C-alpha positions as CSV (number, residue, x, y, z in Angstrom):
1,M,-52.6,-254.1,-206.9
2,S,-55.7,-251.7,-208.0
3,E,-54.0,-248.5,-208.6
4,K,-57.6,-247.4,-206.6
5,F,-56.5,-249.7,-203.9
6,K,-52.4,-248.3,-204.1
7,F,-54.0,-244.7,-203.3
8,Y,-56.2,-245.1,-200.4
9,R,-53.2,-247.4,-199.1
10,E,-51.1,-244.3,-199.8
11,S,-53.3,-242.1,-198.7
12,I,-53.2,-244.0,-195.0
13,E,-49.5,-244.4,-194.9
14,S,-49.3,-239.9,-195.7
15,A,-52.4,-239.3,-192.9
16,K,-50.7,-241.8,-190.6
17,E,-47.4,-240.1,-190.6
18,A,-49.0,-235.9,-190.5
19,A,-51.0,-237.3,-187.5
20,K,-47.6,-237.6,-185.4
21,T,-48.3,-233.7,-184.7
22,I,-51.6,-233.6,-183.2
23,I,-52.0,-237.6,-181.6
24,P,-50.9,-237.9,-178.0
25,E,-47.7,-239.1,-177.3
26,E,-48.1,-242.8,-176.2
27,I,-49.9,-243.8,-179.0
28,K,-46.8,-244.9,-180.8
29,S,-47.4,-248.0,-183.0
30,W,-48.6,-247.8,-186.6
31,E,-51.6,-249.8,-185.4
32,G,-52.6,-247.3,-182.4
33,L,-52.0,-243.9,-184.7
34,N,-54.5,-246.1,-188.1
35,Q,-57.4,-246.8,-184.6
36,S,-57.1,-243.0,-183.2
37,I,-57.9,-241.2,-186.8
38,N,-60.4,-244.0,-187.6
39,Q,-62.4,-243.1,-184.1
40,L,-62.4,-240.0,-184.5
41,A,-64.1,-241.2,-188.1
42,Q,-66.2,-242.6,-186.9
43,E,-66.9,-241.4,-184.3
44,K,-68.2,-238.5,-186.8
45,K,-65.3,-236.3,-184.4
46,T,-63.9,-234.7,-188.0
47,P,-64.7,-231.2,-186.9
48,E,-62.7,-232.1,-183.6
49,F,-59.9,-233.6,-185.3
50,K,-59.8,-230.2,-187.9
51,E,-59.1,-228.3,-185.3
52,K,-56.7,-230.1,-183.8
53,I,-54.9,-229.9,-186.9
54,L,-55.3,-226.2,-187.4
55,E,-54.2,-225.2,-183.9
56,T,-51.3,-227.5,-184.5
57,W,-50.3,-226.3,-188.0
58,Q,-50.0,-222.3,-187.9
59,E,-46.5,-221.6,-189.2
60,F,-46.1,-223.2,-192.6
61,A,-43.0,-222.8,-195.2
62,V,-42.2,-223.4,-199.2
63,S,-40.0,-223.6,-201.2
64,G,-39.0,-220.2,-203.3
65,V,-37.1,-219.3,-206.0
66,L,-33.9,-218.9,-206.6
67,Q,-33.1,-216.0,-209.7
68,F,-29.9,-213.8,-209.8
69,D,-30.0,-209.9,-209.2
70,K,-26.9,-208.1,-210.1
71,K,-27.6,-205.6,-208.3
72,E,-26.5,-207.4,-205.1
73,D,-24.1,-210.0,-207.4
74,Q,-25.5,-212.6,-205.6
75,L,-28.4,-214.9,-206.1
76,V,-31.7,-213.9,-204.3
77,L,-34.6,-215.2,-203.2
78,K,-38.0,-214.8,-204.4
79,T,-41.2,-215.1,-202.5
80,F,-43.5,-216.7,-204.8
81,T,-43.5,-220.9,-205.7
82,D,-43.9,-223.2,-208.7
83,L,-47.3,-224.8,-210.0
84,D,-45.8,-227.7,-207.7
85,G,-46.1,-225.3,-204.4
86,R,-49.0,-223.3,-205.5
87,C,-51.0,-226.1,-205.2
88,A,-49.8,-227.6,-202.9
89,L,-50.7,-224.2,-201.2
90,G,-54.7,-225.0,-203.0
91,V,-54.6,-228.2,-201.4
92,L,-54.2,-227.2,-198.0
93,K,-56.9,-224.6,-198.6
94,E,-59.3,-227.0,-200.2
95,A,-59.2,-228.8,-196.7
96,G,-59.7,-226.2,-194.5
97,I,-56.2,-225.1,-193.9
98,N,-55.1,-221.6,-194.5
99,P,-51.6,-221.3,-194.5
100,A,-51.5,-217.6,-193.8
101,D,-49.2,-217.7,-191.9
102,L,-46.1,-218.5,-194.7
103,S,-42.6,-218.3,-195.3
104,Y,-40.7,-218.9,-198.6
105,V,-37.6,-220.9,-197.9
106,K,-33.9,-221.6,-200.3
107,P,-34.9,-224.7,-202.5
108,G,-33.7,-227.8,-200.0
109,E,-33.7,-225.6,-196.9
110,Y,-36.7,-225.8,-194.2
111,L,-38.5,-223.7,-191.3
112,K,-37.9,-225.3,-188.3
113,G,-41.1,-225.9,-186.4
114,A,-43.3,-225.5,-189.7
115,V,-44.7,-227.6,-192.4
116,N,-42.6,-227.7,-195.0
117,L,-43.6,-227.7,-198.9
118,D,-41.7,-228.9,-201.7
119,T,-38.7,-228.7,-199.5
120,G,-36.7,-230.1,-197.1
121,D,-34.9,-232.7,-199.2
122,K,-37.0,-235.5,-198.1
123,F,-39.1,-238.1,-199.7
124,G,-43.6,-238.6,-199.1
125,V,-44.8,-237.2,-195.2
126,V,-41.9,-236.7,-192.6
127,Y,-42.5,-235.4,-189.6
128,E,-39.4,-234.6,-187.0
129,E,-40.1,-234.9,-183.4
130,P,-37.5,-233.8,-181.8
131,T,-38.3,-230.3,-183.3
132,Y,-42.4,-230.8,-183.9
133,T,-41.0,-230.0,-188.1
134,L,-43.3,-231.6,-190.6
135,Y,-42.3,-232.4,-194.1
136,F,-44.1,-232.8,-197.6
137,D,-41.6,-233.4,-200.1
138,H,-40.1,-235.5,-202.7
139,H,-36.3,-234.4,-203.7
140,A,-34.6,-236.4,-201.6
141,P,-31.1,-237.6,-202.8
142,G,-30.7,-240.6,-204.6
143,T,-35.3,-240.8,-205.5
144,K,-36.4,-241.1,-208.5
145,A,-40.5,-242.1,-207.9
146,V,-42.5,-240.4,-210.4
147,T,-44.4,-237.1,-207.6
148,S,-45.5,-234.1,-206.2
149,T,-45.9,-232.2,-203.4
150,A,-49.4,-231.3,-204.5
151,E,-49.7,-234.9,-205.0
152,I,-48.5,-235.9,-201.7
153,V,-50.8,-233.2,-200.1
154,Y,-53.5,-234.4,-201.9
155,K,-53.7,-238.1,-201.0
156,T,-52.6,-236.8,-196.7
157,M,-55.8,-234.9,-196.5
158,I,-57.5,-238.0,-198.0
159,G,-56.3,-240.0,-195.5
160,L,-57.2,-237.8,-192.7
161,R,-60.9,-236.9,-194.2
162,L,-60.1,-233.5,-194.4
163,L,-61.0,-233.8,-197.6
164,E,-62.7,-236.0,-201.0
165,K,-61.5,-237.9,-203.6
166,S,-62.5,-236.4,-206.7
167,E,-61.9,-236.5,-210.9
168,S,-61.0,-232.6,-211.0
169,M,-58.5,-232.8,-208.8
170,D,-57.3,-236.0,-209.5
171,R,-56.6,-234.4,-213.0
172,L,-55.4,-231.2,-211.9
173,I,-52.7,-233.2,-209.0
174,D,-51.8,-235.5,-212.9
175,F,-51.1,-232.0,-214.6
176,V,-49.1,-230.0,-211.5
177,T,-47.0,-234.4,-211.1
178,K,-46.6,-234.4,-214.7
179,I,-45.3,-230.4,-215.1
180,D,-42.7,-231.2,-212.6
181,N,-41.2,-234.4,-213.9
182,R,-40.9,-232.9,-217.4
183,Q,-43.6,-235.8,-218.4
184,F,-45.4,-233.8,-220.9
185,K,-43.9,-234.0,-224.7
186,P,-40.8,-231.7,-225.7
187,E,-42.3,-230.4,-228.9
188,E,-45.7,-229.2,-226.4
189,F,-44.2,-226.2,-225.8
190,L,-44.4,-225.4,-229.4
191,R,-47.7,-225.1,-229.3
192,S,-47.9,-223.7,-225.5
193,A,-49.6,-220.4,-226.1
194,K,-52.4,-222.9,-227.2
195,T,-52.9,-224.8,-223.8
196,I,-53.2,-224.5,-220.2
197,L,-50.2,-226.5,-220.4
198,G,-48.3,-223.7,-221.4
199,L,-50.3,-220.7,-219.7
200,Q,-50.7,-222.2,-216.3
201,R,-48.1,-219.7,-215.0
202,D,-50.7,-217.0,-215.3
203,L,-53.3,-219.1,-213.7
204,D,-54.1,-219.6,-210.0
205,F,-54.9,-223.3,-208.2
206,N,-58.9,-221.5,-207.9
207,K,-59.1,-221.4,-212.1
208,L,-56.9,-224.6,-213.1
209,L,-59.1,-226.8,-211.2
210,A,-62.1,-224.6,-212.7
211,Y,-60.8,-225.7,-216.3
212,F,-60.0,-229.5,-215.1
213,Q,-63.6,-229.6,-214.0
214,D,-64.2,-229.3,-217.5
215,H,-61.4,-230.7,-219.8
216,Q,-60.1,-234.1,-219.7
217,S,-56.6,-233.0,-220.3
218,P,-54.3,-229.6,-220.2
219,T,-52.9,-229.8,-224.2
220,E,-56.1,-229.3,-225.8
221,E,-56.5,-226.2,-227.8
222,L,-58.8,-223.3,-226.1
223,T,-61.2,-221.5,-227.9
224,P,-61.5,-218.0,-228.1
225,E,-64.3,-218.0,-225.4
226,E,-61.7,-219.6,-223.2
227,F,-59.3,-216.9,-223.2
228,E,-61.5,-214.4,-222.7
229,K,-62.6,-216.8,-219.8
230,Y,-59.6,-217.2,-218.4
231,G,-58.6,-213.7,-219.2
232,L,-55.2,-215.0,-221.5
233,K,-55.6,-213.9,-224.7
234,E,-53.0,-211.2,-224.0
235,V,-51.2,-213.8,-222.3
236,A,-50.8,-216.5,-224.6
237,E,-49.6,-213.3,-227.1
238,K,-46.8,-213.2,-225.2
239,Q,-46.1,-216.5,-224.3
240,Q,-46.0,-216.8,-228.7
241,R,-43.2,-214.3,-228.4
242,V,-41.5,-215.9,-226.5
243,V,-41.7,-219.3,-227.9
244,D,-40.6,-217.9,-231.3
245,E,-37.7,-216.4,-229.9
246,A,-36.7,-219.1,-227.5
247,M,-36.3,-221.3,-230.6
248,A,-34.5,-218.1,-233.0
249,T,-32.3,-218.0,-229.7
250,L,-32.0,-222.0,-229.8
251,D,-31.0,-222.0,-233.8
252,K,-28.6,-219.1,-233.1
253,M,-26.8,-221.0,-230.4
254,E,-26.6,-224.1,-232.8
255,K,-24.8,-221.9,-235.5
256,E,-22.3,-220.4,-232.5
257,G,-21.2,-224.3,-232.0
258,K,-23.1,-224.5,-227.9
259,V,-24.6,-227.6,-228.5
260,V,-22.1,-230.3,-227.7
261,D,-22.2,-234.1,-227.6
262,T,-21.8,-235.5,-224.6
263,A,-22.5,-238.9,-222.8
264,Y,-25.7,-238.3,-222.0
265,G,-26.5,-237.0,-225.6
266,K,-26.6,-233.3,-226.9
267,I,-26.8,-230.9,-224.4
268,V,-27.6,-226.8,-224.8
269,V,-24.6,-224.5,-222.6
270,N,-26.7,-222.3,-222.1
271,V,-24.0,-219.4,-219.9
272,N,-25.5,-216.8,-218.2
273,N,-29.1,-217.4,-219.5
274,E,-28.9,-216.5,-222.5
275,L,-31.5,-219.8,-223.7
276,K,-34.4,-217.8,-221.5
277,V,-36.7,-220.5,-220.9
278,G,-33.7,-223.0,-220.8
279,A,-35.0,-226.8,-221.2
280,S,-38.2,-225.7,-222.5
281,A,-36.6,-224.9,-225.7
282,A,-33.4,-227.2,-224.9
283,Y,-35.8,-230.1,-224.5
284,V,-37.4,-229.9,-227.9
285,K,-34.9,-230.7,-230.2
286,H,-32.0,-231.9,-228.1
287,D,-31.8,-234.4,-225.1
288,G,-30.3,-231.6,-222.3
289,I,-28.8,-228.4,-221.0
290,I,-26.5,-226.7,-218.7
291,N,-27.1,-223.5,-217.2
292,F,-23.9,-221.9,-216.1
293,T,-23.1,-218.9,-213.5
294,P,-19.8,-218.6,-213.5
295,E,-18.8,-219.1,-210.1
296,K,-22.3,-219.2,-208.8
297,S,-24.1,-221.7,-209.7
298,F,-25.7,-224.5,-212.5
299,A,-28.1,-226.8,-213.3
300,V,-27.6,-229.5,-215.9
301,T,-31.0,-231.7,-216.8
302,H,-31.5,-234.4,-219.4
303,K,-34.3,-235.4,-220.7
304,E,-34.0,-238.8,-220.6
305,K,-31.3,-240.5,-219.7
306,D,-30.2,-240.5,-215.3
307,F,-26.9,-239.6,-213.9
308,N,-23.5,-241.5,-213.0
309,E,-23.7,-240.2,-209.3
310,E,-21.4,-242.5,-208.2
311,E,-18.7,-241.7,-211.7
312,L,-19.2,-238.1,-211.4
313,K,-18.1,-238.0,-207.8
314,Q,-14.8,-240.0,-208.5
315,N,-13.9,-238.4,-211.7
316,L,-14.0,-234.5,-210.2
317,G,-13.0,-235.8,-206.3
318,D,-13.4,-233.3,-204.3
319,K,-14.4,-230.1,-206.4
320,F,-17.4,-232.3,-206.9
321,Q,-19.9,-229.7,-205.8
322,G,-24.3,-229.6,-205.5
323,K,-26.7,-233.2,-205.9
324,I,-28.6,-235.3,-208.4
325,I,-32.2,-234.9,-208.2
326,R,-34.2,-237.6,-209.4
327,G,-31.5,-238.7,-211.7
328,K,-31.2,-236.5,-214.0
329,M,-30.9,-233.4,-212.7
330,W,-27.1,-232.1,-210.8
331,I,-28.1,-228.3,-209.7
332,Y,-25.7,-226.4,-207.9
333,N,-26.8,-223.2,-206.0
334,E,-24.9,-223.2,-202.5
335,K,-23.5,-219.9,-200.8
336,E,-19.9,-221.3,-201.0
337,D,-18.1,-220.3,-204.6
338,L,-18.2,-222.5,-207.3
339,K,-15.2,-224.6,-207.4
340,I,-15.5,-226.1,-210.9
341,G,-15.6,-224.3,-214.2
342,L,-17.7,-224.8,-217.5
343,K,-15.5,-227.1,-219.1
344,E,-14.6,-229.4,-215.9
345,I,-18.5,-230.0,-216.1
346,L,-18.9,-230.8,-220.2
347,G,-15.5,-232.8,-219.6
348,V,-17.3,-235.3,-216.7
349,L,-20.4,-235.4,-219.1
350,G,-17.9,-236.6,-222.1
351,A,-18.1,-233.7,-224.3
352,P,-14.4,-234.3,-226.3
353,L,-11.6,-232.5,-225.6
354,E,-8.8,-231.0,-227.3
355,Q,-6.1,-232.0,-224.8
356,K,-5.8,-233.7,-221.9
357,G,-3.9,-232.2,-218.4
358,E,-5.5,-229.6,-216.3
359,E,-5.3,-227.1,-219.7
360,A,-8.1,-229.8,-221.2
361,A,-11.8,-228.0,-223.2
362,P,-14.3,-228.8,-224.8
363,K,-14.0,-228.5,-228.4
364,V,-17.4,-225.9,-227.5
365,M,-14.8,-223.4,-226.1
366,E,-12.6,-223.1,-229.1
367,H,-13.0,-220.1,-231.4
368,D,-13.3,-219.4,-235.0
369,L,-10.2,-217.1,-235.6
370,D,-7.6,-219.7,-236.4
371,I,-5.6,-217.2,-234.8
372,K,-5.0,-218.3,-231.0
373,G,-1.4,-219.9,-230.6
374,G,1.0,-218.1,-232.6
375,R,-1.7,-220.5,-235.9
376,D,-1.1,-218.3,-239.6
377,D,-3.5,-220.2,-241.5
378,S,-5.6,-217.6,-241.6
379,P,-6.3,-214.5,-243.6
380,L,-6.3,-211.9,-240.5
381,S,-3.6,-213.6,-238.5
382,G,-0.7,-211.5,-240.4
383,Y,-3.2,-208.0,-239.4
384,V,-3.6,-209.2,-235.8
385,R,-1.7,-211.0,-233.2
386,L,-3.4,-212.7,-230.2
387,D,-1.8,-213.2,-226.9
388,S,-2.7,-215.6,-224.3
389,V,-1.7,-213.6,-220.6
390,R,-1.5,-214.9,-217.4
391,S,-3.5,-212.4,-215.0
392,S,-2.9,-211.6,-211.2
393,T,-6.5,-213.6,-210.7
394,G,-4.5,-216.2,-212.4
395,H,-7.1,-216.0,-215.0
396,S,-6.4,-216.4,-218.9
397,L,-6.2,-212.9,-220.5
398,Y,-6.6,-212.6,-224.4
399,C,-4.8,-209.3,-225.1
400,L,-5.4,-208.5,-228.8
401,D,-2.9,-205.7,-230.4
402,L,-3.0,-205.1,-234.6
403,K,0.3,-204.8,-236.6
404,E,1.6,-201.7,-238.1
405,K,0.6,-203.2,-241.9
406,S,-2.5,-202.2,-244.0
407,F,-5.0,-205.1,-244.8
408,N,-5.5,-206.8,-248.3
409,L,-9.1,-206.2,-249.2
410,E,-9.0,-209.3,-251.5
411,E,-7.4,-211.3,-248.3
412,M,-10.0,-209.9,-245.9
413,K,-12.8,-210.2,-248.8
414,E,-13.0,-214.6,-248.1
415,F,-12.4,-213.9,-244.5
416,L,-15.2,-211.9,-244.1
417,L,-17.4,-213.9,-246.8
418,S,-16.6,-217.3,-244.9
419,R,-15.9,-216.0,-241.1
420,Q,-18.5,-213.0,-240.1
421,D,-21.3,-214.9,-238.4
422,Q,-18.9,-217.9,-237.2
423,H,-16.7,-215.7,-234.7
424,R,-19.8,-213.6,-233.3
425,H,-20.6,-215.0,-229.5
426,H,-18.8,-218.4,-229.4
427,P,-18.3,-219.7,-225.8
428,L,-14.2,-218.7,-225.6
429,L,-14.7,-214.8,-226.6
430,N,-17.9,-214.4,-224.4
431,S,-16.3,-216.4,-221.4
432,I,-15.1,-215.0,-218.0
433,N,-11.2,-214.9,-219.7
434,D,-12.1,-212.6,-223.4
435,V,-11.7,-209.2,-223.8
436,T,-12.1,-208.7,-227.4
437,V,-14.0,-209.9,-230.0
438,F,-15.2,-208.9,-234.1
439,E,-17.9,-207.1,-235.3
440,I,-19.3,-206.0,-238.8
441,Q,-21.1,-202.7,-238.7
442,N,-22.0,-199.8,-240.6
443,N,-19.6,-201.3,-243.9
444,N,-16.6,-201.3,-241.1
445,L,-14.6,-204.0,-239.6
446,F,-14.3,-202.9,-235.9
447,I,-12.5,-205.0,-233.3
448,K,-15.2,-204.9,-230.1
449,T,-14.1,-205.0,-226.4
450,P,-17.3,-206.6,-224.3
451,N,-19.1,-204.9,-221.8
452,P,-17.1,-204.8,-218.1
453,G,-19.3,-207.3,-217.0
454,W,-20.7,-206.3,-213.0
455,W,-18.7,-210.0,-212.2
456,I,-15.7,-209.3,-214.0
457,G,-15.4,-205.1,-213.8
458,K,-14.7,-204.7,-210.5
459,K,-11.7,-207.1,-211.2
460,G,-10.3,-204.4,-213.2
461,W,-9.8,-207.2,-216.5
462,R,-11.7,-206.0,-218.5
463,I,-10.7,-202.2,-217.7
464,K,-7.4,-203.8,-218.6
465,A,-8.5,-204.6,-221.9
466,L,-9.9,-201.4,-223.0
467,E,-6.8,-199.9,-221.6
468,E,-5.1,-202.3,-223.9
469,C,-7.0,-202.0,-226.9
470,L,-6.4,-197.6,-226.8
471,S,-2.7,-197.9,-226.8
472,A,-2.1,-200.2,-229.7
473,G,-0.8,-198.6,-232.7
474,R,-3.2,-196.7,-235.1
475,I,-5.9,-197.7,-233.7
476,K,-8.9,-194.7,-233.4
477,V,-12.4,-194.7,-231.0
478,I,-15.1,-193.6,-233.0
479,E,-18.1,-194.5,-231.3
480,R,-19.1,-195.7,-228.2
481,K,-22.1,-196.7,-226.2
482,I,-22.7,-195.5,-222.1
483,Q,-23.5,-197.4,-219.8
484,C,-22.9,-196.1,-216.3
485,I,-20.3,-198.3,-213.7
486,N,-19.5,-198.2,-210.3
487,R,-16.2,-196.5,-210.3
488,G,-15.9,-198.2,-206.6
489,K,-15.6,-201.5,-208.1
490,V,-12.3,-200.9,-210.0
491,D,-9.9,-202.1,-207.5
492,D,-7.3,-201.1,-209.5
493,D,-6.1,-196.9,-209.1
494,E,-2.9,-197.2,-211.2
495,L,-4.7,-198.4,-213.6
496,W,-7.7,-196.4,-213.8
497,E,-5.1,-193.5,-213.9
498,R,-3.5,-194.7,-217.0
499,L,-6.9,-195.3,-218.3
500,E,-8.1,-192.0,-218.0
501,K,-4.5,-190.7,-219.5
502,L,-5.1,-192.3,-222.3
503,A,-8.9,-191.1,-222.8
504,V,-7.7,-187.4,-222.7
505,K,-5.2,-188.1,-225.7
506,E,-7.3,-189.9,-227.4
507,G,-9.8,-187.0,-227.2
508,I,-12.4,-188.9,-224.0
509,S,-13.8,-186.7,-221.8
510,S,-13.2,-188.2,-218.3
511,E,-16.9,-188.6,-217.6
512,Q,-17.5,-190.6,-220.7
513,I,-14.7,-192.7,-220.2
514,R,-16.3,-193.1,-216.0
515,G,-19.0,-194.5,-218.3
516,W,-17.8,-197.0,-221.2
517,Y,-19.6,-199.1,-221.9
518,Q,-18.2,-200.8,-225.7
519,P,-16.1,-198.6,-227.3
520,L,-15.5,-199.0,-231.3
521,V,-12.0,-199.4,-232.6
522,W,-11.5,-199.2,-236.7
523,V,-8.9,-200.9,-238.6
524,E,-9.1,-198.7,-242.1
525,E,-12.2,-197.5,-244.5
526,S,-12.2,-196.8,-248.0
527,K,-14.9,-197.2,-250.6
528,E,-12.9,-200.3,-251.2
529,L,-14.1,-201.8,-248.1
530,S,-17.9,-200.6,-248.5
531,S,-18.3,-202.4,-252.2
532,I,-16.8,-205.2,-249.9
533,M,-19.5,-204.8,-246.7
534,E,-22.1,-204.5,-249.8
535,E,-21.1,-207.6,-251.6
536,V,-20.6,-209.5,-248.0
537,K,-24.6,-208.4,-247.2
538,R,-26.1,-209.6,-250.4
539,Q,-24.9,-213.0,-250.7
540,K,-25.3,-213.0,-246.5
541,D,-28.9,-212.0,-247.3
542,E,-29.5,-214.9,-250.2
543,A,-27.6,-217.3,-247.3
544,H,-30.3,-216.3,-245.2
545,K,-32.9,-217.0,-247.3
546,K,-32.0,-220.3,-248.6
547,E,-31.3,-221.3,-244.6
548,F,-35.0,-219.8,-243.3
549,P,-36.6,-220.2,-246.0
550,E,-40.0,-219.7,-243.6
551,E,-39.2,-216.0,-243.5
552,E,-40.3,-215.7,-247.0
553,I,-43.0,-217.8,-247.5
554,T,-44.7,-215.9,-244.6
555,S,-44.9,-212.7,-245.5
556,E,-45.7,-214.1,-248.8
557,L,-48.8,-215.6,-246.9
558,K,-49.5,-212.4,-245.1
559,K,-49.9,-210.7,-247.6
560,M,-52.2,-212.8,-248.6
561,N,-53.9,-212.1,-245.6
562,L,-53.1,-215.2,-244.6
563,H,-51.1,-215.1,-240.9
564,I,-49.5,-217.9,-239.7
565,P,-46.7,-218.1,-237.3
566,E,-43.0,-219.1,-239.0
567,F,-42.5,-221.4,-236.7
568,E,-45.3,-223.2,-238.0
569,V,-44.3,-222.7,-241.6
570,K,-41.3,-224.3,-240.6
571,Y,-42.8,-227.0,-239.3
572,L,-44.2,-227.7,-242.3
573,L,-41.8,-227.2,-244.9
574,R,-40.5,-230.1,-243.0
575,H,-42.9,-232.4,-242.3
576,D,-46.0,-231.3,-244.9
577,P,-44.4,-229.6,-247.6
578,E,-47.7,-230.0,-250.0
579,M,-49.5,-227.8,-247.1
580,I,-47.6,-225.2,-248.5
581,D,-49.0,-224.7,-251.8
582,K,-53.1,-225.6,-250.7
583,L,-52.8,-222.8,-248.4
584,K,-51.2,-220.2,-250.9
585,K,-53.9,-221.7,-253.3
586,L,-56.4,-221.2,-250.9
587,A,-55.6,-217.8,-250.0
588,G,-55.1,-216.8,-253.3
589,Q,-59.0,-218.2,-253.5
590,I,-60.0,-216.0,-250.4
591,P,-58.2,-212.7,-251.5
592,D,-59.9,-210.0,-249.8
593,Q,-61.1,-211.4,-245.9
594,E,-58.5,-211.7,-242.8
595,K,-57.8,-215.4,-242.0
596,D,-55.9,-216.8,-239.6
597,C,-54.4,-220.4,-240.2
598,R,-53.9,-222.6,-236.9
599,I,-51.8,-225.8,-236.4
600,D,-51.4,-228.5,-234.2
601,T,-47.9,-230.3,-235.2
602,S,-48.4,-232.3,-231.9
603,K,-50.3,-235.2,-234.2
604,S,-48.5,-237.6,-236.4
605,T,-50.0,-235.7,-239.0
606,S,-50.2,-231.4,-239.7
607,H,-53.6,-231.0,-238.3
608,V,-54.5,-227.3,-240.0
609,E,-57.2,-225.1,-239.7
610,V,-58.4,-222.0,-241.5
611,Y,-60.6,-219.4,-239.7
612,V,-62.3,-216.6,-241.8
613,K,-64.5,-213.6,-240.3
614,E,-67.2,-213.2,-242.5
615,E,-71.0,-212.7,-242.3
616,T,-71.5,-215.4,-244.8
617,P,-70.0,-218.5,-245.9
618,P,-66.6,-218.1,-248.2
619,P,-66.7,-219.3,-251.2
620,A,-65.3,-223.3,-251.8
621,V,-62.2,-224.1,-252.6
622,D,-60.8,-227.7,-253.9
623,G,-59.3,-230.0,-251.2
624,W,-61.0,-228.4,-248.6
625,E,-64.3,-228.3,-246.3
626,L,-66.2,-225.3,-244.7
627,W,-67.3,-226.0,-241.1
628,W,-68.7,-223.5,-238.2
629,P,-67.4,-223.6,-235.0
630,K,-70.3,-223.1,-232.4
631,G,-70.5,-220.1,-230.6
632,E,-67.8,-217.9,-233.1
633,D,-68.5,-215.3,-236.0
634,K,-66.2,-217.1,-238.2
635,W,-66.0,-220.0,-240.9
636,V,-63.1,-222.7,-240.7
637,L,-61.7,-224.5,-243.4
638,I,-59.7,-228.1,-242.5
639,P,-58.6,-230.6,-245.6
640,V,-60.9,-233.1,-247.3
641,G,-60.2,-235.6,-244.9
642,Q,-58.7,-234.0,-241.8
643,E,-61.3,-235.2,-238.8
644,P,-63.2,-231.6,-237.4
645,K,-62.8,-231.1,-234.1
646,S,-66.0,-231.9,-231.5
647,W,-67.7,-228.2,-231.6
648,F,-67.7,-227.8,-235.4
649,E,-71.0,-228.4,-237.4
650,R,-72.1,-228.3,-241.2
651,P,-73.2,-225.2,-241.9
652,E,-76.8,-224.9,-243.6
């Protein structure tokens, strides 16, 4: 069966179901529906047919976007939709149907009696006659077909003779379907500031359609003129910052143990949206991601492997929540409280466990202080006791106390050098149950209580942690950051009174304690400790240079007026280190001119272009060929042997 025949057959099938909303009830069979549609078309009654649709399809609903609102303490529905929803609405408008009466519903929900787009947990075009509700959707449980709502609407409009098939629309719909099903190479995220694929969120349907009238692929790099044409110059700069920050955050999360081995591959553990772009960055280097909001919601997505839904339900029993979408996404965002925790999700995904039974926890949840459970093999264990207490709510509460003993600074030096980067921001210490984190600041060793998160402060758990830290022996508050919190969120009045009395004793005003954010407490300060900290910083800087050489190289090239993003230098160091020397040589031979280096890292070999803004051609450089990009006031140098882009011309 040819693709063209298959396309039109699917269009007719979709049209038959959609036409049930306007075809008289006495026509029940498929043949009757088909005959009715064809008859209207043959009799040139398409306007009449369209009028019937406009009469009937007056109310529309589309899937909105759920975002967590800290003020409201819940997931809130935002009145905008994703690319698939936007383009489904755009296709309707192209067909002459105006979805002006539009409502936004939570993903999976629907509006009775309306035309529902990209929601409702259906597949294809579905008309429910008893409620007069029509669905265009592709999220039915258990469905793995690669399609999109925009594609389903497009085929239906063609089947109803309300829209002509076109190459530009075909390309746009294919683009939407591939994005919605994550079929583009994850590495494209690194180039997302240069392509429509990465910048599509800031373009409406009409601009996207205009792009695909002129372009074959969404991964072509935009020219400077196109950035101006589509109004994307500032957006692209912002997206580049997003990419750089996301990859830096991912690197940090890897070092902190937030990437775990599971039966489905390496999974990034993203608690409270630490990695803001989620899967877009995670998929560049890993196999999946868990987006987890404690007590509220989660979404686990995989790049390749499908979930074993039967096994998940068997292992979790009554605790199983959520639904599996297209095999690779397990999501829960309902009103009911979350029953399962992060460790249980990781456990059923096959992450290694410390131990069996109810207290089992994946290795990612271990912290690096080596003082939990009475262990005494850390230099710090002689000075700090970490006790585990069960709170009235049933959660574990770790309380820190200082023993009356001076620090051995030589022992501390070893500890600081080996552990200072490992203990910060660890999943366990930043989970819902933590109260303390160690931090080095201003040449002192601090013990820092975490902020009283809005979801925890109201229970009084972290307020209790503050009270216990302040009441411990030989601790003095020396600095605090103020962030007002609502006194009404603390339920324990007796606890609050004790805390206020203690605050007065320590010289803290009542207003300060009502607005406390992160008190810092110190253990000892001396010239010897300061010198140790200076040595720690020096060794840390040296280690950082070795671990991140791209920073120094980027800075060196910038001094030579050659500008190139750090992540591209990092790519070259890994895949084409000789190109770094070539770039340095080129920069040295054209010293006074601003140069902008662009690298396409999606190809098997580095595709390098160095743009030089100069009225006359720059001097010849061995190993580089000089070209002129048509319509630009710049020259471009590319390595000898590299194929130039189609709009490059040889200078006369």
